[in-house]
C-alpha positions as a LaTeX table, in Angstrom:
\begin{tabular}{lrrr}
\hline
Residue & $x$ (\AA) & $y$ (\AA) & $z$ (\AA) \\
\hline
Met1 & 105.40 & 88.46 & 80.24 \\
Ala2 & 102.98 & 88.08 & 83.16 \\
Leu3 & 103.85 & 89.98 & 86.45 \\
Thr4 & 105.07 & 88.31 & 89.50 \\
Leu5 & 106.14 & 89.55 & 92.71 \\
Ser6 & 108.72 & 88.02 & 95.23 \\
Glu7 & 107.41 & 86.50 & 98.28 \\
Asp8 & 108.62 & 89.22 & 100.32 \\
Asp9 & 106.95 & 91.71 & 98.35 \\
Thr10 & 103.59 & 89.88 & 98.68 \\
Asp11 & 104.21 & 89.16 & 102.40 \\
Asp12 & 104.69 & 93.02 & 102.97 \\
Leu13 & 101.54 & 93.98 & 101.30 \\
Ile14 & 99.53 & 91.34 & 102.95 \\
Tyr15 & 101.31 & 92.29 & 106.34 \\
Phe16 & 100.53 & 95.92 & 106.05 \\
Ala17 & 96.98 & 95.38 & 104.96 \\
Arg18 & 96.33 & 92.94 & 107.95 \\
Ala19 & 97.89 & 95.19 & 110.51 \\
Gly20 & 96.18 & 98.54 & 109.31 \\
Glu21 & 99.58 & 100.15 & 108.39 \\
Leu22 & 97.97 & 102.58 & 105.86 \\
Gly23 & 101.10 & 104.75 & 105.37 \\
Asp24 & 103.60 & 101.78 & 104.89 \\
Phe25 & 100.83 & 99.99 & 102.49 \\
Arg26 & 100.52 & 103.05 & 100.54 \\
Glu27 & 104.24 & 103.57 & 100.13 \\
Ala28 & 104.99 & 99.78 & 99.16 \\
Leu29 & 102.33 & 99.55 & 96.63 \\
Glu30 & 103.38 & 102.86 & 95.13 \\
Thr31 & 106.92 & 101.46 & 94.97 \\
Leu32 & 105.84 & 98.24 & 93.38 \\
Cys33 & 103.94 & 100.19 & 90.79 \\
Lys34 & 106.76 & 102.30 & 89.74 \\
Arg35 & 109.26 & 99.29 & 89.91 \\
Glu36 & 107.26 & 97.12 & 87.60 \\
Gly37 & 105.81 & 100.07 & 85.55 \\
Cys38 & 102.09 & 98.83 & 86.08 \\
Pro39 & 99.06 & 100.11 & 87.58 \\
Val40 & 97.68 & 98.94 & 90.97 \\
Glu41 & 95.28 & 96.47 & 89.70 \\
Asp42 & 98.10 & 94.40 & 88.25 \\
Ile43 & 99.96 & 94.35 & 91.55 \\
Leu44 & 96.81 & 93.53 & 93.57 \\
Gly45 & 96.07 & 90.66 & 91.06 \\
Val46 & 99.21 & 89.20 & 92.14 \\
Ala47 & 99.65 & 90.03 & 95.61 \\
Val48 & 98.19 & 86.73 & 96.78 \\
Asp49 & 99.27 & 84.36 & 99.50 \\
Gly50 & 99.79 & 81.17 & 97.62 \\
Glu51 & 98.58 & 78.64 & 100.32 \\
Ser52 & 95.36 & 80.57 & 101.41 \\
Gly53 & 94.44 & 82.47 & 98.22 \\
Asn54 & 94.02 & 85.52 & 100.43 \\
Gly55 & 94.74 & 88.99 & 98.84 \\
Val56 & 95.35 & 92.28 & 100.56 \\
Leu57 & 91.64 & 93.01 & 100.27 \\
His58 & 90.94 & 89.92 & 102.37 \\
Met59 & 93.15 & 90.82 & 105.09 \\
Ala60 & 92.18 & 94.20 & 105.38 \\
Ala61 & 88.46 & 93.30 & 105.46 \\
Ala62 & 89.18 & 90.34 & 107.92 \\
Asn63 & 90.59 & 92.96 & 110.35 \\
Gly64 & 88.30 & 95.67 & 109.87 \\
His65 & 90.75 & 98.31 & 108.31 \\
Ser66 & 88.28 & 100.44 & 106.38 \\
Asp67 & 90.83 & 102.83 & 105.69 \\
Ile68 & 93.06 & 100.56 & 103.63 \\
Ile69 & 89.87 & 99.31 & 101.94 \\
Lys70 & 88.94 & 102.79 & 101.14 \\
His71 & 92.50 & 103.41 & 99.75 \\
Leu72 & 92.37 & 100.47 & 97.58 \\
Leu73 & 88.82 & 101.03 & 95.95 \\
Thr74 & 90.04 & 104.74 & 95.23 \\
Ala75 & 93.36 & 103.57 & 93.71 \\
Leu76 & 91.14 & 101.18 & 91.52 \\
Leu77 & 88.39 & 103.76 & 90.31 \\
Pro78 & 87.37 & 103.67 & 87.62 \\
Ser79 & 88.90 & 100.36 & 86.80 \\
Ser80 & 86.92 & 97.41 & 85.40 \\
Ser81 & 89.19 & 95.37 & 88.15 \\
Leu82 & 87.18 & 96.78 & 90.99 \\
Thr83 & 84.56 & 94.32 & 91.04 \\
Thr84 & 86.80 & 91.52 & 90.28 \\
Leu85 & 88.79 & 92.59 & 93.37 \\
Leu86 & 85.74 & 92.92 & 95.69 \\
Asn87 & 84.40 & 89.54 & 95.09 \\
Thr88 & 87.91 & 87.45 & 94.82 \\
Arg89 & 87.67 & 84.22 & 96.50 \\
Asn90 & 90.28 & 82.86 & 98.50 \\
Ala91 & 91.04 & 78.84 & 98.64 \\
Ala92 & 88.12 & 78.20 & 101.01 \\
Gly93 & 85.71 & 80.43 & 98.66 \\
Asn94 & 85.60 & 83.31 & 100.96 \\
Thr95 & 85.47 & 86.90 & 99.49 \\
Pro96 & 86.60 & 89.87 & 101.38 \\
Leu97 & 83.12 & 90.50 & 102.49 \\
His98 & 82.67 & 86.90 & 104.03 \\
Trp99 & 85.83 & 87.80 & 106.32 \\
Ala100 & 84.48 & 91.42 & 107.23 \\
Ala101 & 80.84 & 89.93 & 108.03 \\
Leu102 & 82.01 & 86.96 & 110.02 \\
Asn103 & 84.34 & 89.28 & 112.26 \\
Gly104 & 81.77 & 91.58 & 112.71 \\
His105 & 83.56 & 94.61 & 111.13 \\
Leu106 & 80.64 & 96.58 & 110.13 \\
Ser107 & 82.40 & 99.58 & 108.70 \\
Ala108 & 84.18 & 97.42 & 106.44 \\
Val109 & 80.99 & 95.44 & 105.19 \\
Gln110 & 79.47 & 98.81 & 104.48 \\
Val111 & 82.32 & 100.06 & 102.57 \\
Leu112 & 82.63 & 96.88 & 100.68 \\
Val113 & 78.95 & 96.50 & 99.90 \\
Glu114 & 78.48 & 100.04 & 99.16 \\
Ala115 & 81.28 & 99.40 & 96.33 \\
Gly116 & 79.75 & 96.62 & 95.00 \\
Ala117 & 80.70 & 93.48 & 96.84 \\
Asp118 & 78.29 & 90.70 & 95.95 \\
Pro119 & 76.58 & 89.50 & 99.15 \\
Tyr120 & 74.97 & 86.51 & 97.52 \\
Ile121 & 78.37 & 84.74 & 96.72 \\
Gln122 & 78.52 & 81.33 & 98.58 \\
Asn123 & 81.99 & 80.14 & 99.86 \\
Gly124 & 83.25 & 76.49 & 99.53 \\
Val125 & 80.67 & 75.41 & 102.10 \\
Gly126 & 77.79 & 77.20 & 100.45 \\
His127 & 77.59 & 80.09 & 102.88 \\
Asp128 & 77.20 & 83.66 & 101.78 \\
Ala129 & 78.58 & 86.66 & 104.08 \\
Ile130 & 75.19 & 87.26 & 105.83 \\
Tyr131 & 75.11 & 83.48 & 106.99 \\
Glu132 & 78.79 & 83.78 & 108.07 \\
Ala133 & 77.80 & 87.02 & 110.15 \\
Glu134 & 74.78 & 85.27 & 111.57 \\
Val135 & 76.40 & 82.05 & 112.78 \\
Asn136 & 79.10 & 84.16 & 114.35 \\
Asp137 & 76.73 & 86.48 & 116.27 \\
Arg138 & 77.43 & 89.61 & 114.35 \\
Lys139 & 74.21 & 91.07 & 114.90 \\
Glu140 & 75.05 & 94.44 & 113.79 \\
Ala141 & 76.45 & 93.21 & 110.36 \\
Val142 & 73.46 & 90.97 & 109.90 \\
Asp143 & 71.17 & 93.95 & 110.67 \\
Trp144 & 72.76 & 96.30 & 108.22 \\
Met145 & 72.94 & 93.73 & 105.17 \\
Leu146 & 69.32 & 92.86 & 105.72 \\
Lys147 & 68.48 & 96.40 & 105.88 \\
Glu148 & 70.77 & 97.42 & 102.96 \\
Gly149 & 70.26 & 94.26 & 100.93 \\
Gly150 & 66.38 & 94.24 & 101.13 \\
Glu151 & 64.31 & 91.08 & 101.10 \\
Gly152 & 66.77 & 89.11 & 98.75 \\
Leu153 & 69.26 & 88.99 & 101.58 \\
Glu154 & 66.78 & 88.64 & 104.17 \\
Glu155 & 65.23 & 85.48 & 102.20 \\
Leu156 & 68.79 & 84.16 & 102.24 \\
Gly157 & 69.30 & 84.73 & 105.97 \\
Glu158 & 66.45 & 82.83 & 106.86 \\
Ala159 & 67.27 & 79.73 & 104.48 \\
\hline
\end{tabular}
């Protein structure tokens, strides 16, 4: 039987990630894992807002909560689910990296890219994370991604 969470459980995780409440987030995630008898990646795979398609990593990234992002990454290591979670698209096709970049949260961008988030993924309107940062005047994020990503990102940013 497939794992499902109640709307309240999902809302709690998403709220704690969005608000940067690391202690509450950690406690809620641990409680759900124990109650459901499953690993973190199973919970994170279904803790998604049904309307927007945003998961907890989207919310933490959008609001620059690098501590929550790091906690999630640590909880998933060495899981094969890590890359999937990092590159999960919401209903608009945005990944957590898109959201961190367009909001100019440099530390979140750095943590995501260094963990393996794919900066080349395009959202539903054909924009990658570097483009989203650029059109939103997030110079630090743009500069870091161009430097870190090398020529491939620079060429995409100029397109």
